[in-house]
Every structure is written in C-alpha cells, then in structure tokens.
VOBAPA-134103 format. One record per residue (C-alpha): residue in three letters; z, y, x. Coordinates in Angstrom, 1 decimal. Example, Ala and Ser with C-alpha at 12.3 -4.5 7.8 and 13.67 -1.06 7.14 Angstrom:
# VOBAPA-134103
{res:ala&up:7.8&north:-4.5&east:12.3}
{res:ser&up:7.1&north:-1.1&east:13.7}
END
This chain:
# VOBAPA-134103
{res:met&up:-14.9&north:-7.6&east:25.0}
{res:ala&up:-15.7&north:-10.9&east:23.2}
{res:lys&up:-12.3&north:-12.2&east:24.3}
{res:gln&up:-10.5&north:-9.2&east:23.0}
{res:glu&up:-12.4&north:-9.3&east:19.7}
{res:arg&up:-11.5&north:-13.0&east:19.4}
{res:ala&up:-7.8&north:-12.2&east:20.0}
{res:val&up:-7.9&north:-9.5&east:17.3}
{res:arg&up:-9.4&north:-12.0&east:14.8}
{res:thr&up:-6.9&north:-14.7&east:15.7}
{res:arg&up:-4.0&north:-12.3&east:15.2}
{res:arg&up:-5.4&north:-11.3&east:11.8}
{res:ile&up:-5.7&north:-14.9&east:10.8}
{res:phe&up:-2.1&north:-15.5&east:11.5}
{res:leu&up:-1.0&north:-12.3&east:9.7}
{res:glu&up:-3.0&north:-13.3&east:6.6}
{res:ala&up:-1.7&north:-16.9&east:6.7}
{res:ala&up:1.9&north:-15.7&east:7.0}
{res:ala&up:1.4&north:-13.2&east:4.2}
{res:glu&up:0.1&north:-15.9&east:1.9}
{res:val&up:3.1&north:-18.1&east:2.7}
{res:phe&up:5.7&north:-15.3&east:2.4}
{res:asp&up:4.2&north:-14.2&east:-0.9}
{res:glu&up:4.2&north:-17.8&east:-2.3}
{res:tyr&up:7.6&north:-19.0&east:-1.0}
{res:gly&up:9.6&north:-15.9&east:0.0}
{res:tyr&up:10.8&north:-15.2&east:3.6}
{res:asp&up:13.7&north:-17.7&east:3.7}
{res:ala&up:11.6&north:-20.7&east:2.5}
{res:ala&up:8.6&north:-19.9&east:4.5}
{res:ser&up:8.2&north:-22.0&east:7.6}
{res:ile&up:6.2&north:-21.7&east:10.8}
{res:ser&up:4.7&north:-25.2&east:10.2}
{res:val&up:3.3&north:-24.2&east:6.8}
{res:ile&up:1.9&north:-20.9&east:8.3}
{res:leu&up:0.2&north:-22.9&east:11.0}
{res:glu&up:-1.2&north:-25.3&east:8.5}
{res:arg&up:-2.6&north:-22.4&east:6.5}
{res:ala&up:-4.0&north:-20.7&east:9.6}
{res:gln&up:-5.6&north:-23.9&east:11.0}
{res:leu&up:-4.7&north:-22.7&east:14.5}
{res:thr&up:-2.4&north:-24.0&east:17.2}
{res:arg&up:1.3&north:-23.2&east:17.7}
{res:gly&up:0.4&north:-21.9&east:21.2}
{res:ala&up:-2.0&north:-19.4&east:19.8}
{res:leu&up:0.6&north:-18.3&east:17.3}
{res:tyr&up:3.3&north:-17.7&east:19.9}
{res:phe&up:0.8&north:-15.8&east:22.1}
{res:his&up:0.7&north:-13.2&east:19.3}
{res:phe&up:4.0&north:-13.6&east:17.5}
{res:thr&up:7.2&north:-14.8&east:19.1}
{res:ser&up:8.9&north:-15.8&east:15.8}
{res:lys&up:8.8&north:-15.8&east:12.0}
{res:glu&up:10.6&north:-12.5&east:12.2}
{res:ala&up:7.8&north:-11.0&east:14.3}
{res:leu&up:5.3&north:-12.3&east:11.7}
{res:ala&up:7.2&north:-10.7&east:8.9}
{res:gln&up:7.4&north:-7.4&east:10.8}
{res:gly&up:3.6&north:-7.6&east:11.4}
{res:val&up:3.0&north:-8.0&east:7.7}
{res:leu&up:5.1&north:-5.0&east:6.9}
{res:asp&up:3.3&north:-3.0&east:9.6}
{res:glu&up:0.1&north:-3.5&east:7.6}
{res:ala&up:1.7&north:-2.2&east:4.3}
{res:val&up:0.8&north:1.5&east:4.6}
{res:thr&up:-2.9&north:1.6&east:4.4}
{res:thr&up:-5.5&north:4.2&east:3.3}
{res:leu&up:-8.7&north:2.2&east:3.1}
{res:gly&up:-11.0&north:3.8&east:0.6}
{res:phe&up:-9.2&north:7.2&east:0.9}
{res:ser&up:-11.4&north:10.3&east:1.4}
{res:pro&up:-10.7&north:14.1&east:1.1}
{res:gln&up:-11.1&north:15.6&east:-2.3}
{res:thr&up:-11.2&north:19.1&east:-3.8}
{res:tyr&up:-7.7&north:18.8&east:-5.1}
{res:lys&up:-4.7&north:17.4&east:-3.1}
{res:val&up:-3.3&north:16.0&east:-6.4}
{res:gln&up:-6.5&north:13.9&east:-6.7}
{res:glu&up:-5.9&north:12.5&east:-3.2}
{res:trp&up:-2.3&north:11.6&east:-4.2}
{res:ile&up:-3.6&north:9.8&east:-7.3}
{res:asp&up:-6.3&north:8.0&east:-5.2}
{res:leu&up:-3.7&north:6.6&east:-2.8}
{res:ala&up:-1.8&north:5.1&east:-5.7}
{res:leu&up:-4.8&north:3.8&east:-7.6}
{res:leu&up:-6.3&north:2.3&east:-4.4}
{res:leu&up:-3.2&north:0.4&east:-3.6}
{res:ala&up:-2.9&north:-0.9&east:-7.2}
{res:tyr&up:-6.5&north:-2.2&east:-6.9}
{res:arg&up:-6.1&north:-3.8&east:-3.5}
{res:leu&up:-2.7&north:-5.3&east:-3.8}
{res:pro&up:-3.6&north:-8.2&east:-6.1}
{res:arg&up:-6.6&north:-9.0&east:-3.9}
{res:glu&up:-4.9&north:-8.8&east:-0.5}
{res:pro&up:-2.0&north:-11.1&east:0.4}
{res:leu&up:-0.9&north:-8.8&east:3.2}
{res:leu&up:-0.1&north:-6.1&east:0.7}
{res:ser&up:1.5&north:-8.3&east:-2.0}
{res:ala&up:3.6&north:-10.0&east:0.7}
{res:ser&up:4.8&north:-6.6&east:1.9}
{res:ile&up:6.2&north:-6.0&east:-1.6}
{res:arg&up:7.9&north:-9.3&east:-1.7}
{res:leu&up:9.4&north:-8.8&east:1.7}
{res:ser&up:10.6&north:-5.4&east:0.6}
{res:val&up:12.3&north:-6.4&east:-2.6}
{res:asp&up:13.9&north:-9.6&east:-1.3}
{res:pro&up:17.5&north:-8.7&east:-0.2}
{res:lys&up:17.5&north:-10.9&east:2.9}
{res:ser&up:14.2&north:-9.8&east:4.4}
{res:arg&up:14.9&north:-6.2&east:3.4}
{res:ser&up:18.2&north:-6.3&east:5.3}
{res:leu&up:16.3&north:-7.6&east:8.4}
{res:phe&up:13.2&north:-5.5&east:8.4}
{res:ser&up:13.8&north:-2.5&east:6.0}
{res:thr&up:10.7&north:-1.4&east:4.0}
{res:arg&up:7.7&north:0.8&east:4.3}
{res:trp&up:8.7&north:2.8&east:1.1}
{res:pro&up:9.8&north:5.8&east:3.2}
{res:asp&up:6.3&north:5.9&east:4.7}
{res:trp&up:4.7&north:5.9&east:1.3}
{res:ile&up:7.1&north:8.6&east:0.2}
{res:gln&up:6.2&north:10.7&east:3.2}
{res:leu&up:2.4&north:10.3&east:2.6}
{res:ser&up:2.9&north:11.4&east:-1.0}
{res:leu&up:5.1&north:14.3&east:0.1}
{res:asp&up:2.6&north:15.6&east:2.6}
{res:leu&up:-0.2&north:15.7&east:-0.1}
{res:leu&up:2.0&north:17.1&east:-2.8}
{res:ala&up:3.5&north:19.8&east:-0.6}
{res:thr&up:0.0&north:21.0&east:0.2}
{res:ala&up:-0.9&north:20.8&east:-3.5}
{res:lys&up:2.1&north:23.0&east:-4.3}
{res:glu&up:1.0&north:25.5&east:-1.6}
{res:arg&up:-2.5&north:25.6&east:-3.2}
{res:gly&up:-1.2&north:26.3&east:-6.7}
{res:glu&up:-2.1&north:22.9&east:-8.1}
{res:leu&up:1.4&north:22.0&east:-9.2}
{res:gln&up:3.5&north:23.8&east:-11.8}
{res:gln&up:6.2&north:26.2&east:-10.5}
{res:his&up:9.1&north:23.8&east:-11.3}
{res:ala&up:7.5&north:20.8&east:-9.7}
{res:asp&up:9.4&north:19.7&east:-6.6}
{res:pro&up:7.1&north:17.7&east:-4.2}
{res:ala&up:10.0&north:15.7&east:-2.6}
{res:thr&up:11.3&north:14.6&east:-5.9}
{res:ile&up:7.9&north:13.7&east:-7.3}
{res:ala&up:7.0&north:11.7&east:-4.2}
{res:arg&up:10.2&north:9.7&east:-4.3}
{res:leu&up:10.1&north:9.0&east:-8.0}
{res:leu&up:6.4&north:8.0&east:-8.0}
{res:val&up:6.9&north:5.4&east:-5.3}
{res:gly&up:9.9&north:4.0&east:-7.3}
{res:ala&up:7.9&north:4.1&east:-10.5}
{res:trp&up:4.8&north:2.5&east:-9.0}
{res:thr&up:6.9&north:-0.3&east:-7.5}
{res:gly&up:8.7&north:-0.9&east:-10.8}
{res:val&up:5.4&north:-1.0&east:-12.7}
{res:gln&up:4.0&north:-3.6&east:-10.2}
{res:leu&up:7.1&north:-5.8&east:-10.3}
{res:val&up:7.3&north:-5.8&east:-14.1}
{res:ser&up:3.6&north:-6.3&east:-14.7}
{res:ser&up:3.5&north:-9.2&east:-12.2}
{res:ser&up:6.4&north:-11.0&east:-14.1}
{res:leu&up:4.8&north:-10.8&east:-17.6}
{res:pro&up:3.3&north:-14.0&east:-19.0}
{res:gln&up:0.0&north:-12.2&east:-19.5}
{res:gln&up:-0.2&north:-9.9&east:-16.6}
{res:pro&up:-1.7&north:-6.5&east:-17.4}
{res:asp&up:-4.2&north:-5.0&east:-14.9}
{res:leu&up:-2.1&north:-3.1&east:-12.3}
{res:val&up:-4.7&north:-0.3&east:-11.9}
{res:gly&up:-4.7&north:0.3&east:-15.6}
{res:glu&up:-0.9&north:0.4&east:-15.7}
{res:val&up:-0.8&north:2.9&east:-12.8}
{res:ser&up:-3.5&north:4.9&east:-14.5}
{res:glu&up:-1.3&north:5.1&east:-17.7}
{res:leu&up:1.7&north:6.1&east:-15.5}
{res:phe&up:-0.3&north:9.1&east:-14.2}
{res:ala&up:-1.4&north:10.0&east:-17.8}
{res:leu&up:2.3&north:10.4&east:-18.6}
{res:ile&up:3.3&north:12.2&east:-15.4}
{res:leu&up:0.5&north:14.6&east:-14.6}
{res:pro&up:0.8&north:16.9&east:-17.7}
{res:gly&up:4.4&north:17.7&east:-16.7}
{res:ile&up:3.7&north:18.6&east:-13.1}
{res:thr&up:0.1&north:19.8&east:-12.7}
{res:val&up:-1.3&north:23.2&east:-13.8}
{res:pro&up:-3.7&north:22.9&east:-16.7}
{res:ala&up:-6.8&north:24.2&east:-14.8}
{res:val&up:-6.4&north:21.3&east:-12.3}
{res:leu&up:-5.3&north:18.7&east:-14.8}
{res:thr&up:-8.6&north:18.8&east:-16.6}
{res:lys&up:-10.5&north:18.0&east:-13.4}
{res:leu&up:-8.5&north:15.0&east:-12.3}
{res:asp&up:-9.9&north:11.5&east:-12.4}
{res:ile&up:-7.3&north:8.7&east:-13.2}
{res:ser&up:-9.8&north:6.2&east:-14.4}
{res:pro&up:-9.0&north:2.5&east:-13.6}
{res:arg&up:-12.6&north:2.3&east:-12.3}
{res:arg&up:-12.1&north:5.0&east:-9.7}
{res:pro&up:-10.6&north:2.9&east:-6.8}
{res:glu&up:-13.5&north:0.4&east:-6.9}
{res:arg&up:-16.0&north:3.3&east:-6.6}
{res:leu&up:-14.0&north:4.8&east:-3.7}
{res:leu&up:-13.9&north:1.5&east:-1.8}
{res:ala&up:-17.6&north:1.0&east:-2.3}
{res:glu&up:-18.2&north:4.4&east:-0.7}
{res:ala&up:-15.7&north:4.0&east:2.1}
{res:arg&up:-16.4&north:3.1&east:5.8}
{res:pro&up:-13.9&north:0.9&east:7.7}
{res:glu&up:-13.0&north:3.6&east:10.1}
{res:gln&up:-11.5&north:5.7&east:7.3}
{res:asp&up:-8.4&north:3.5&east:7.4}
{res:ser&up:-7.0&north:5.8&east:10.0}
{res:pro&up:-4.2&north:4.7&east:12.4}
{res:ala&up:-2.6&north:8.1&east:12.1}
{res:leu&up:-2.1&north:7.5&east:8.4}
{res:his&up:-0.3&north:4.3&east:9.1}
{res:glu&up:2.3&north:6.4&east:10.9}
{res:gly&up:2.9&north:8.5&east:7.8}
{res:ser&up:0.7&north:11.5&east:8.5}
{res:ala&up:-1.4&north:12.4&east:5.4}
{res:pro&up:-5.0&north:13.5&east:5.8}
{res:arg&up:-5.9&north:17.2&east:5.3}
{res:ser&up:-9.2&north:18.5&east:4.3}
END
C-alpha cells in the first residue's frame, strides 16, 4: 500500500511540474529536461509513469474536468453556477487547470490532444436539462445552447482577463457574467434565490471533502440530487 501511495504521489509531482512548464512556456517550447528539473525526480521515474511529453500533456488535460468543492443544491441552476465559480476560483491557484487552458487554446497542442471543452459542455447540459425539467428555466431557454455558449463565454472571459495589464479577479468577472445571463434564462422565483457571490467558491471549498471530486464526474456525468 505504501508503495502504491508513493507511486500516486510521484505521478502527481510530474503532472504538476509539467503543468507549470506547459503554462509558462507553451507545449512546443516545454522540454522534458525542464520538467525533470522542476519535479526534482529522475528521468527513470518519469518514464515509469509517462512515456513522452505527449503523454504528460494528455495527463494534464485528463485533470481538467474537476468538481472539487461541488455539492448538491436545492436548485440545479445553482449547481451549474457553482461549477463555473469554483473553476474560476481554482484556476489561478492550480497550474494543472491553467495549463489545460493553455494546451486547449494553442493550435499545435489542440490539434494533437483536442480539448476538454466538450466535457464541460456536457456537465453543464446535464445540470441545465434537469433544471429545465424542474421549471427553473424560462420556457424559451434551450439547455444545449446555454451550455455551449457559457463554456465559450467563460473561456473568453478567462483569456481576456489574464491578458490585461491589471488582471481583474476571475471569480468576480464570472460572477458579473452570470449577473448578465441569469435574468434572461431563469424564472424570477428561482432567480431571487441564486447566489453568484465571488465569495461563494471559497466557502464551498472550505466545506468540501476530497472524495467529492468524483471520478464519475471526470467522465462527464453530472451529479444529481
């Protein structure tokens, strides 16, 4: 058991080191030697877990769809909001997540590995479809369209805010995005009960247990309460 736990920790160290290097230099300019230097582990240990730089990049992308901090709520729309706010809070603090964005927007790495955006769209769609069934969304609101456009808008907000000289807080920006979107898609009785505060993701993470980052959700299956 101790050997297995050590292997899991070693693999994680390599993923985090690779994520930092990919995020700083981009996929093409990143080198195995720099990743090894960052990880402070041996080349043999690296190749035990990952056979190539491509495998490392794929490993980083495999970590991109994460639900740490997520918990069932009274309204499915709130769960949808929580996923977006939690990601906005965690991304600047976790190189694995920020590197997954860089790998996704870079044309070279995107052509090699694709992206996890379809998985985020599916997570959103699952929640919004249930919200529509429960009467939380307005009659005209189409869950598939909203899910797709929100992922695109969220990504655009992140890319623009990260490129500004004085970077605005990403959670605050996503909160403002929801302030614009929600009145047009949510029924008034639900709208008044939704929490889009920039402080919400920090509270959710403080309450979360590690096991709530469910493997099933990494495969694109949204939780249901």
